[in-house]
N, C-alpha and C positions, 0 to 999 in steps of 0.2 A: 650918475644910476641910470642913465636917459638916458648914456653910450652903452650898460647895461643894455639895460631892456630890449632895445637895436641889434644884437645879437642873441640875445634870445632869438628874438622874431627870426632874424637870419637863419638860425642855424632848425625853430621849426618846419619854418616854409622850405626851406634843402630841404632837408627829409622825406618834406611831406609833397616836394613839389618834386623827388624824385622816383623811378618808375621802374622797376626790376626786370631784369631781362630771366626768361625761359628757356632754359636750352634744351629743350621737350621737346618731340616734335608733335606737327597736328597729333594723329592719331593716336597720341600716345597718353595712357588713360588713366596717371596716374595726377594731380591738382598740386603743381610748384607753383613758389614761389613766385611771380608774374604770369603765370597761367590768365590771370587780369590783373586791367589793371585797378586799384586800389582809389578811392576815395573819399572822405567826408560829407558828411549830408551839409554840408555847409557850404559845396563848391560848384558854382553856379554853370548853367550848361555853353556850352561853347559850341559852337560856329567851328570846324575842320579841314582837315582833307586824310585821304584813303592812297593810297597806291594797288589802280588790280592790272593786271598783263591779261592781253584781247588771249580770248584759249576761240580756236574751232572747236571742238570737240563736243562742246555743251554749249552751243551755239553762240557762240559771246563774240563776233569775229567785226561788230563796228557799233559806233558809239549809242545807238539804235535799242541795239541788246543788251548791254554793258546801263543803262542809263532806265531800266525798266527793270533789270535788278536788283538794283542802291537804288527805284523813285527816285528820281530825277531827274528834272528838263532836260533833254538831249541837247538845247541851245548853251547853256550852262556846262557839261563838258564840250562842247564844240568852241569856247571862247577862253575855257582853261586850258585847252589840251594843245590850240591851235589845228584843228584839223576842217578840209572845207568840209566836207558835208556827214550826217549822221549817217546811210548807209553804204562810205566806204569800207568798205574790206579794212581791217586792216593790219599788221603784218602779227606771224603770231609771234607773241610774248612783249605788244609791245607794250609798254608800261602809260597808261595813262591813271590821272589825278581826277578823283572824283571824289565831291565836299559833302561832304554827313554832319548832322544835328548829333555832336557827344551830348552826354548830362550821368550826374549816377545816381544809378539806380543804388537801393539800401547802400553796401561796399564796393560798385564794383564800377565803371564808366563803362556803358554803349550805349553803342548806336542802333540804337530798335529796328531791324525792321521783321518782314516778311514774305516765303517764301511758300508757295507752290508747287508740290515734286509731280513734276509730271509725269513720271516711271520709278517703277517700283527699283528702289536701289537701296543704300546706310547710309548712316550719319557719319561715317568719315568720309565715306565722297562725294557727299553733303559738304560736307566742314571744309573736307583737302581737296576737293575735287572743283567744285563749284565756287568756288568759296574761295578758293588760294591759301587756306593756314590763317582766315581774316582771325579766324576761330577758330579752338583746341573742340576736336567730335565728342567729348570730357562733354564743356559746355554745352552745347546743342545739347545732347544729348538730357542734363542734367533743366536745361529750360524747356522741354520737351516729354517731361515725363511720363505720361499714358503711352506714347509708343513703345512698339519692341526693337528686338533690333533688325531688326525688313523697314523700311516705312514704307508701303502702298499710296500709287498713286492715288492722287486730288488731294491726299493730306494739305493742312496749314501751317504749316510751321519757325514758331518767334524764331528769331533770331539774331543774338545780342553782339554784334562785331568788337574787335579789339579797338577800343579809345579811345584821349586823355586827355586834359584841356590846362594847361600850365597853373600849378602853384602861384604863393604870393614871391614867394623870390628868385618864381626863371620870370613871373611878370616884371621885375623889379630886373632881373639881369637885360630883360627887353624882350623874350623868347614872345612870339604871340602866337604862334603852333604847334604846335607837336604829333605828326602825320605818322600814320600807323604803316609800317612799311611791310612788306614779307618777305623774305630769303631766298633763296634760290643758292643752291649752288652752284661755284664759283662769288659771290659777291660775297666785298669784304668791308674792315670798318674804313678803310683808304682809298676804293672808288664808290662807294659810298655818300663820302664826306663833298669827298670833289660832284658826283651827282648833284647835287642839291646846297652846292657853292658853303660851305659851312664850316671848321673846324671840326677834325680828330676829337679832338678832347671834349667838346659841345655831346660828341654824340655819344660816348660812353660816360657822356656826364651823366644825359640824359637816361641815361638803360642801365644804371649801376653799374659799369664795368671798368676791368682793371686794365692799361695796359695791356697790351699784343695779346689782346680776347678775342677769344672765336666764337666768329656765330655761326647758325649749324642753319641746314635746309629746311625748309617747311617752320617755321620761325619768326615772330615778326619783333619790329627793334619800330623805336620815336622818333622821326628827326625834327629836332628843338627849332626853327622858322622861326628868324625876325623880322620874316615878309613876307608875303606872298610867296605860297612856291612855285619851280617854278624846276620843271627837270631836265638834265644837259645828255639830250641820250644821245648823243657822239663819247662819253666813258664810256671804252667796255668793262662788260666785267670779269673780275680779278679773275686768271687764269685757278686751275690748280696748284696746291703751295709746288714748287720742287727740292728732292730733297735733300740738303744741306751737305757740307763735307768740311770733316770738320781740318785748319790752317795744319802744315804741313812744315816740319824745324826742320832747318837742319842740321842735322847730328855729325861732329867731328872725327871722325875716326881715332881709332882711340886703337896705340903702339903697345898696350900692354900685354902680354907673352904667356901672361898667364891666365886672363880672360878670354882667351883665344879658345885656348887646347880646354875653358869652361863649354862655350861653347861648342866645339865639336863634339867633346863629351856628354853632352845633353841632347844631341843631333845619334849619335852610336845608340844611345839610350830611348830614347826616343821614336827613331828605327825599327829595335828589338820588339819594344811593348807595340808597335802598331805591327808587326807579321804575329807575335806571339797571339794580340789576338783578332786577327786573321785566321786563322788556323784552331781558333775554341769556337771560333764562328761557325767552322765550315764541318766541324764535328757535329758540334749541338744539331746544326739542320741534318745529317745526316744519321745524328738520330730521332729525334720527330720523325724523321719520316717513316726507316724503322716502328719505330712503336706507332706512332698509326700501321703502319702495314697489319701488327702481330694483329690489331685491334679489332682491323679488318677483316683479315681471315679469321678471328676470333668470335664473333658478330655474325660471319657466315654462316660458319661450325654450326654454333646455338643453330639455328635459323634451320637449318636443316636437317635438324630430327626430326623419326616420324612422329614423339606423340613430346606435349613437357605434362609440367605436373602446376605448377601456376604460371598467372598473368602476366607478362612485364606492366609492371607501373605508372604506370602515366606521365610523365614530367611533368607536367602544369599541376595536379593536382598534388601529386609527391606522396597520393596512399595507398598500400597494396591493393587490387588486385583479388580475387575468391581464388582459393585454391580450386584449380578444375583444371581437367583438363577442357574442357570445353572455350578457356575465357583468351586460349593464345592460337591464332590464322595460325589455320593447314600451307605441307609444304608447298601443297600445292597452290593455293593462291600467292604464297611467299613470291614465289615466283616470277608470276603477274607484274608483280610488283618493283614501279619503277620510279616512284620515290617515298620518301623520307614521312608517317605515316605513326597519331600517337596510338597504342593500346591503352582502351579503357576497362575498368571493370565495369560490374555491369550496377556495384556502389558507389561506382563516379555519376554513371547515372541518372539512377533514384535520386544521391541530391540533390546532381543538376536540376531536375524533372519534376524535387517534389513530392514523389513517390508516380512519376506518372501525374498529375492532378488534372483527369477534366476540367475544370473550372477557370482553372487560372495558367497553364502552360500551354493543355493544347490549343494551335494554331492551323489546323485542319488533318486529312482522313492517315494518322498513322505519324503524323508530324505536332512536334512538342521545341516549345521556348524551352532554355536552362541559359544555366548559369555556371561556368567554370572557371574560375579562376579570376570573379570580377567580368568578364567576354560573352556577355549577351550568347550564343552557338543555338542551334538549329538540331534538332537529333529525328533525324527518320527511322519512321522502324520495319524492314525490311525482309522477305524473306529469308536463309540464308545462298539457297544457289542465285541468287541476284545483286550478294556483293561484289563478289567477281566481277562482276559488268560494269558497274560503276567501277571502282577501283579502280578499273583496268580500265574504264575512256578519261576519265578521269587524269590520271596520268602516263595518254596520249596526248594534254591538251596543256596549256596554257595559256588565257586571253583574261585580259580585267573585267570584260566585262561578262564575268562566270564566278559563280559565287568557291567557292576552295572549302576539299574538301580536306579535313581537321585529322580527324584520329574512324577508328573502326572500335564498334565493344562487339562482343558476342551473348548469344542467351544467360538465364544461368544455370537451367539442367538440360537446354538439349540445344543444338546445330539449325530446329525451323526460325529463330524469327532470329536477326544482328540487328545494330546502330550503327548506322555512320553521322559522325559529327559533321556540319560543313557551320563556314561562316553564318548569320544574322545579321543582315542591311538594317539599321537601324532606323530606317522612314515604312521595314511592312513592304508589305507585297501594293503591286499598282495601283490594285483596286480598290482597298482601303486608303490608298492615299488621294485619290479619284472623289469621295466616297466622305472625308474630314469635308463638313467643311468649314471650321475652324483654319484651318490653316490650306487653304484652297492652291491646287498647282496651278501656277501662272501658264501661261503659251510658250511664253520660254523653254520651261523645264521639260514643258509636257513635248514641242518639236525634239529632244536635247533626247530623252528619254527616248524617243520612240528610232534615232542614228544610235543611239547606243545597240540599242535592242536588234535593228539591222548588219551594222557588223558586224554583232554575235551569231547574226544566224548565215550571212555570208561569210566569216570563221570555219564556221558547222557543214557551211555548202563548199567550200570553192577553197579551205586551208588547211586540211588534214585530207589521209586517204585512209582508208575510201570513205566519200564523202559522206553525212551523215543527220539522218531528215530529226528532227527531234519530235514532232507527232506530239506536244503539247505543250503548242505557243498557246498562254492567256497572260489574260493579267491578274492572275493567281497564281501564277508558275514565274513569273515577274519582282523582282522585290529592289530596292532604291534605296543608296545609299544615306549618310547625313550629309553626304552632297550633293544631293538628285541625280545620280546618277545609277543603270538601272544595269543591271546582275541578272542574269537567265540560271533555275535553279531545273535539278531537274532530268539531270545529262547523266544518257548512259543508262537513265531506267527501261523497264522495257518497256514505255511506247514510244522511246528514240532509240532508233532502226539503223541499221547501215542503208541505205538507199537503194542498194541495189536489191534484197530482199525484200520487197516493199509486191505486192502482184493486186488490193483489195483494188473493187470498184468500186466502191459509195465509205468516205472514212467522212465523221461526225466532230465537227471545231467550233467551241462556245456555246454547243445549243442551233449548227449551222451543216448545211452537208455538205459536203467539198463532194461530188461526184468525181472520179475516177477513171482514166483510161485505166489498160494492164499497164503496167508499168516499169521502167528502163532510170535506171539511175540519172537520168537526166529527166525525166519527170515526176520523179516518186518527192523530187525537195520543196515538190508547190505546194505542200500539204502546208510547207511552214509557211509557203509569200499567204496562199488563204488563209491562215489565221492570222497570220501580218496584218494585213485586211483588215481584218475582226480586232484583231489592237489597235491600230490605225484609227475605227470608227471611236472607241471607244476615248478611246483620248480626246476627241475630235467632240465629242457628245457629253462625256460624265456617265454615261447608262452602261449598264451591264449588261451583256454580250447574253446573256442564259437568258433575256427577253424572248430570245428566239431569232423569227427572220425580222423583229423592226427595226431594228438598226439597218442591216442593207435594205430593205424596205423606204425607207428615211435616206435615204440618197436617191431612188433611183430619177427625181427630178433629171441627174443629169445623163441622164441616158438622154437630152434633148423634147423640144415640145414645150419649151417655157425658156417665155424671153427674157431680155440677159438683166431686168430689174426683177423680176419674176424670181432668176435663178438666188443670185445673193441675197434678196429677202430668205425664201428657203433654204438657204447657207444659214443664215443668220438663226432663222427657230432652231438648227438644227446641232449648233451651237450652245456647246454648254451656260446657261444662266449663269453663271461662277464668275468666267472670263470677263464679264461683263464688252467694252470697249480696247480693250487692251492687245487683242486681237489686228493680225494684219490681214482683211480678207480675203487679198491672192494669196496667202499661204497657207489659210482651212481651204482655198479652192483650192490649188497643190494639190493638198493632202486627199482632201476630197472622192480626189481624181484619180489619187492613185491609189485607196485603200477601193475602188471603185473596182480599178484592176487588177490586182488582186484578189478583189472574191469572183474572179467571172467561172463559169460554168464548166470552161474548156480548159483542162490544165496548162496544154501546151500556148492558151492565152493569155497565161498569167507574167508579168515582169519577172527576171529571177530576182536575186538582191542586188546582183553587182548593178540591177537597172536602179534598181531602187535608193540605192548608198551613194549613186552619186547625185538623182535629184533629191534627197536628205541636207546629204554635201551643203547644199547651198544652199540650205538655210538656217544652218545649227555656227 
């Protein structure tokens, strides 16, 4: 009877002592058996260890930084890891033993820490980067449900690290510690066993693994130790597995004449089939080319007809346009198109904009938000004679920071009005992003947007012929994508004109007067430089340029006369208060000085977009 009870106790203790290995990575959003190590409320807390690797990228390159991260005394780490000084810079990847207190919280073991976020980041970056996979990002999110996808600077997080205490049967077998070890590329069961001087079978049993099981990077295993932990740093990481080879088997020569004839016949038949297949492929390719040529010729013939009776239906909507000569592209316009555009019917446009609903769909002057095939688009109403200029301009450019032109639609009754359909970046215009207090634009994103706008203006000024002046660069004509990259709109409109045709002496940009001399091609693009300076001031201050000369007057302190300390204080008061202290004052000063240079009254004293791009390239 006693023996039977002992066997039952052994079985129960053994099942509770073994933890499961979770093969999914640290950033995986799935919870598996082994994502956290289980316990029952009767298990007592224990003192155990985990392994952490020196990491210069996150500032944990010495024991002083590592002890602060895990909230332990640095002297304890010195003795445990045989390191002379807490300030000694450790080799990248040097493994460090860290003591932790592991306790049962609910149904899971965990070592509870707190972590204060030093800069805006995400849960996967904290879990898999800062803490090197010692917990999954899903666990961190579940422990801090009040936080969003991005974690703001200064937020204090609860961090439940993976750990486990030996169960009854493990203690009966002499196991004193279960050390949490994060797996890297190249780690394996055998070298890991050698590193801690234990049997591979013990390591497999502690993690519920079968012989020859594979462990994957960005996961953790438990290392069962019967004495205080010591890492053998001389054991190299296991190399990647080499491809195996099948054993060769000596085949005796056969003298069977019949079998030899069969081989010869099979070879002949196989060669014949290969030749037939190659000939068939050749005929097929030739036929496809001929078919494509006939289709292209047919398409050209159809589009060269002087008039047509029905509009080509949109491939996206699948709807047939209204039967009208006004719903077709004119042959003159088709002659200038160098790329593929969808031709939408007026019913498609009405359906997309809720019949041009000004309350819900209007986003600007003669500009509407629409939805076509579940994709958000921007629909711009313009006069028929301006349409060709816009289409012609978009056929000559190809740049990631310019909104794409998807299609065109002509009016219902006459050619007076037409509609151009563009992509609509997710986050709307830059002005709305700067005004959104709920989801403020970080300093890093603002500098990236400035760089993107400079990149596209550089492209328009230097990379196409003739060079182009946009003439309407402002925060409402700059849109922001879901990845916080900038895209410029209104390319090719009547405001954007060839640089060689401008002769105005005064131009108004965003409420500021940009004086101009009689312009040649080199000086005309300086109107865009002036407007870019205004956009820079909006990015720095968050204020709208519609406030007239207020923005330009606000940086007059950069012209001299103020001492260094006063200059910085005035700059800080000018910067958007939503940014708090997350910006670098040197970068803010650089942007402000660059904006001031762009706003020079003499256009020839303003920097070129080439110069501006070189300055901003050092900040992103």
